[in-house]
N, C-alpha and C positions, 0 to 999 in steps of 0.2 A: 433474547438478544439475537439480532440478525447476523447473518453470515459475514457481512462486510466488517462488522465490529469484531467478530472473532478472528478474521483474517488480519486485520490491522493490529489487534492485540498480540497475536502470535508473531507477526513481523517485528513488532517492537521488542518482544522478548528475544527473538532470534538475533536482533541487532544489539542486544544488551541495553536497551533504553528503558526497560520497565522500572528500574530503580533510580533513574536519573531525571532530574529536572532538565528541561530543554536548555536552559542557560549553562548547565554543567556538562551536557552531553558532548561527545566529540562531533565536530562539524560534519565529517564524512558520514557518520551514522545517521545524523538528522537529515542530511541531504538524501541518502538512500531511502530512508523512511518516507520522505516527502515524495520522491519519485514513485515509490510503490503505491502511495495513496492516489496520486494522479493517474497512474496506470490502471488501478482498480476502478476508479470512477469513470475513466474513459472506456474501459472494457465493458462496463455495465450500462453504457450509454448515457451517463449522467453529466459528462463533460465531452466537448468536442475534442477529438484527437486526430492524429495522423491516420489516414485511411490505410488499413492493412486487411488482407484476406482474413475473414473470420474474426476481425477485431471485436465485433459486437456479439459474437456467438457465445462467449463464456468468459468468466473472470480469468485473468492471467494467473492468479495464484493457484497452486495445487491444493490449497487448504479449503477452498470453498466447494 
């Protein structure tokens, strides 16, 4: 399993989403998870994102 999958799985657990279907999950938690996914993809250079110093240097999450 790659490190991105591990980061996303841990984030889902941290937000309490691991036992919820998306339809039943609180909207704010789903939104925060989606933002984390986008930030990680941008930090890894897989999506364009806002230019920030060292944006591409490393994943945003401390888990990877």
